[in-house]
C-alpha positions in Angstrom: 27.7 -5.3 -12.5 23.9 -5.6 -12.6 22.4 -8.7 -14.2 21.3 -6.8 -17.5 24.6 -5.0 -17.8 26.5 -8.1 -18.6 28.0 -8.1 -22.1 26.2 -11.5 -22.9 22.8 -10.4 -21.5 21.2 -9.4 -24.7 22.1 -12.7 -26.3 20.7 -14.7 -23.3 17.6 -12.6 -23.5 17.2 -13.5 -27.2 17.8 -17.1 -26.7 15.2 -17.1 -23.8 12.6 -15.6 -26.1 13.5 -18.1 -28.8 12.5 -20.9 -26.4 9.0 -19.5 -25.6 6.0 -21.0 -27.4 3.9 -18.1 -28.1 1.0 -20.4 -28.7 1.1 -21.7 -25.1 1.5 -18.5 -23.0 0.0 -18.3 -19.6 -3.3 -16.4 -20.2 -2.8 -14.6 -16.7 0.5 -13.8 -15.1 0.3 -12.4 -11.5 3.4 -11.2 -9.7 4.2 -10.4 -6.0 6.6 -7.6 -6.5 9.0 -8.0 -3.3 12.4 -6.6 -2.3 12.2 -3.0 -2.8 13.3 -2.4 0.8 16.2 -4.9 0.7 17.2 -3.2 -2.5 17.6 0.0 -1.0 19.1 -1.1 2.2 21.9 -3.0 0.4 22.7 0.5 -1.1 22.3 2.4 2.0 19.2 4.2 0.8 16.0 5.0 2.2 13.2 2.5 1.5 11.5 4.9 -0.9 14.5 4.8 -3.1 13.7 1.0 -3.6 10.0 1.7 -4.6 11.1 4.4 -6.9 13.6 2.0 -8.6 10.9 -0.6 -9.0 9.0 1.6 -11.2 11.3 0.8 -14.1 10.6 -2.8 -13.5 6.8 -2.4 -13.6 7.2 -0.6 -16.9 9.3 -3.2 -18.5 7.1 -6.0 -17.2 3.9 -4.4 -18.5 5.4 -3.6 -21.8 6.8 -7.1 -22.2 3.7 -9.0 -21.3 1.7 -6.7 -23.8 4.2 -7.4 -26.6 4.1 -11.2 -26.0 0.4 -11.4 -26.0 -0.3 -12.3 -22.2 -4.0 -11.9 -21.6 -3.9 -10.6 -18.0 -1.3 -9.2 -15.7 -1.8 -8.5 -12.2 0.7 -6.9 -10.0 0.5 -6.8 -6.0 1.3 -3.1 -5.4 0.0 -2.3 -1.9 -1.5 -4.8 0.5 -3.9 -3.9 3.4 -1.1 -5.0 5.9 1.1 -2.2 4.1 -1.0 0.4 5.9 1.0 -0.5 9.1 4.1 1.2 7.5 5.2 4.4 8.6 3.1 7.2 7.0 6.0 8.8 5.2 6.6 5.6 3.4 2.9 5.0 2.5 2.7 8.7 1.3 5.6 8.2 -0.9 4.2 5.0 -2.5 0.8 6.8 -3.2 2.7 9.7 -5.0 4.7 7.0 -7.1 1.4 5.5 -8.0 0.0 8.8 -9.2 3.3 9.6 -10.9 3.1 6.1 -12.8 -0.6 6.7 -13.9 0.5 10.2 -15.3 3.6 9.1 -16.9 2.6 5.7 -18.4 -0.7 6.4 -19.9 1.1 6.8 -23.3 2.0 3.1 -22.8 -1.4 1.9 -22.0 -2.6 3.6 -25.0 0.2 2.6 -27.3 -0.5 -1.1 -26.5 -4.3 -0.9 -26.1 -3.8 -2.1 -22.5 -7.0 -2.0 -20.5 -6.4 -0.8 -16.7 -8.2 -2.2 -13.7 -7.9 -2.3 -10.0 -8.7 -5.0 -7.2 -8.8 -4.4 -3.6 -10.6 -2.1 -1.0 -9.9 1.0 -3.2 -12.4 3.0 -1.1 -9.6 3.0 1.7 -7.2 5.2 -0.7 -7.3 9.0 -0.6 -9.9 10.7 -2.8 -7.0 12.2 -5.0 -5.7 8.7 -5.6 -9.3 7.2 -6.2 -10.1 9.9 -8.7 -6.9 9.3 -10.8 -7.3 5.6 -10.8 -10.8 6.0 -12.0 -9.7 8.3 -14.7 -7.1 5.6 -15.8 -9.9 2.9 -15.8 -12.3 5.0 -17.8 -9.6 6.2 -20.4 -8.6 2.7 -21.2 -12.0 1.0 -20.8 -12.4 0.4 -24.6 -8.9 -0.8 -25.3 -8.7 -4.4 -26.6 -5.2 -5.5 -25.7 -4.1 -6.7 -22.4 -5.7 -6.3 -19.1 -3.4 -4.8 -16.7 -4.7 -5.1 -12.9 -3.1 -3.4 -9.9 -3.9 -4.8 -6.5 -4.1 -1.9 -4.1 -5.2 -2.0 -0.3 -5.7 -5.8 -1.2 -6.0 -8.7 1.0 -7.0 -12.2 -0.3 -8.8 -12.9 3.0 -10.6 -9.5 2.8 -11.7 -10.3 -0.7 -13.2 -13.5 0.3 -14.9 -11.8 3.2 -16.2 -9.2 0.7 -17.3 -12.0 -1.7 -19.2 -13.5 1.1 -21.0 -10.5 2.0 -22.0 -9.9 -1.5 -23.3 -13.2 -2.1 -25.1 -13.1 1.4 -26.9 -10.0 0.3 -28.0 -11.6 -3.1 -29.4 -14.5 -1.2 -31.1 -12.2 1.3 -32.7 -10.1 -1.5 -34.0 -13.2 -3.3 -31.6 -12.5 -6.3 -29.8 -15.8 -5.6 -31.2 -19.0 -4.3 -28.9 -20.5 -1.7 -28.6 -23.9 -3.2 -27.4 -22.3 -6.6 -24.0 -21.2 -4.9 -21.2 -23.0 -6.7 -17.6 -22.1 -7.6 -18.7 -20.1 -10.6 -20.9 -18.0 -8.4 -18.0 -17.3 -5.9 -15.8 -16.3 -8.9 -18.5 -13.9 -10.1 -18.5 -12.1 -6.8 -14.7 -11.7 -6.3 -12.9 -8.6 -7.3 -11.4 -10.4 -10.4 -14.7 -11.2 -11.7 -14.5 -11.7 -15.6 -10.8 -12.5 -15.4 -9.3 -16.0 -16.0 -7.4 -17.4 -12.8 -3.6 -16.8 -12.6 -1.8 -19.6 -14.6 1.6 -18.3 -13.4 2.4 -16.7 -10.1 5.8 -15.0 -9.8 7.4 -13.8 -6.5 10.7 -12.0 -6.3 13.4 -11.6 -3.7 13.2 -15.5 -2.9 10.6 -15.5 -0.2 8.5 -18.7 -0.4 5.1 -17.5 0.5 2.0 -16.1 -1.1 1.5 -13.3 1.2 -2.3 -13.2 1.2 -2.5 -12.6 -2.5 -5.4 -13.9 -4.7 -5.9 -16.8 -2.3 -9.1 -18.2 -4.2 -7.6 -17.6 -7.6 -4.3 -19.2 -7.5 -5.6 -22.6 -6.5 -3.8 -24.4 -9.6 -1.4 -21.6 -10.5 2.1 -22.7 -11.2 4.7 -20.9 -8.8 7.8 -19.4 -9.9 10.1 -17.8 -7.4 13.1 -15.6 -8.2 16.0 -14.5 -5.8 16.2 -11.2 -8.1 14.8 -8.1 -5.9 12.0 -6.5 -7.4 14.0 -3.3 -8.8 16.5 -5.5 -10.7 13.6 -7.7 -12.4 13.7 -7.4 -16.1 12.6 -8.8 -19.3 14.9 -11.7 -19.2 13.6 -12.8 -15.9 10.1 -12.8 -17.0 11.2 -14.9 -20.0 12.9 -17.4 -17.6 9.6 -17.7 -15.8 7.5 -18.4 -18.7 10.2 -20.9 -20.3 10.0 -23.0 -17.0 6.2 -22.6 -16.9 6.0 -24.1 -20.2 8.1 -27.1 -19.3 5.7 -27.9 -16.6 2.9 -30.7 -16.8 -0.2 -29.0 -15.5 -2.6 -31.8 -14.2 -5.4 -29.7 -12.3 -5.9 -32.7 -10.0 -6.0 -35.3 -12.7 -3.4 -37.2 -14.7 -0.7 -35.6 -16.9 -0.5 -34.9 -20.5 2.4 -37.5 -20.7 0.2 -40.1 -19.0 -3.2 -39.5 -20.6 -2.3 -38.3 -24.3 -4.7 -35.4 -23.6 -3.5 -31.8 -24.1 -2.9 -29.6 -21.1 -5.0 -26.6 -20.7 -4.1 -24.2 -23.4 -2.8 -20.7 -22.9 -3.5 -17.7 -25.2 -1.9 -17.7 -28.6 0.3 -14.7 -28.7 2.4 -12.8 -31.4 5.4 -11.2 -30.2 5.5 -7.6 -31.2 9.0 -6.1 -31.0 
């Protein structure tokens, strides 16, 4: 019996939601979606079946974050390392991405979700790039959550690209070298204009960050679930947020309980059922 098919799953989900303080949500939730291949292997199915099943998890996670009032959701969909996979699997992933964009645009519109990509998107096919650009353009004026998909993404490659952009600005005279600081670096990253992740979720139980948002997750709270991505549902996201809200975020200083100072606030949310 799947986790969410249990008779008491609905009551458990409602109790988790009750525990969430909607005034202290993480502003930015980032997720490493892992376990599609293992999910398929456990069922003696081809790997692409796991990727296909994972679309339902993407849909539920995006909608739940938007309803809660999370400001930014970033999903690690395709790494630069994933290009090493068999061409058949890569092509299937790209078809699933295009299908998602076509089928889920109504969800982005309904919840006023702004769509954005990060990564070396120029490495994708012209067809995929065109459809991504259309989704970005169609949602540009939306005022709800920002939904970011990392495609052909590598944290190290992003830092290399950032370094080149900063070097070009210095060489052209637009930026004095002695003006470079952390804010300048942030402005030249793919995620410019977005808050750093407060909560980094990884599914499938693996204890690594897999070259994802290496600069941005410096102070992110990590939450690892043994659940494989195709089985990840709303209640698992609630569990992650409940656990996040129990933590004392010190950012290198003393904690809230020691200083009496408030922890860094999140976004005030209003759950919209």
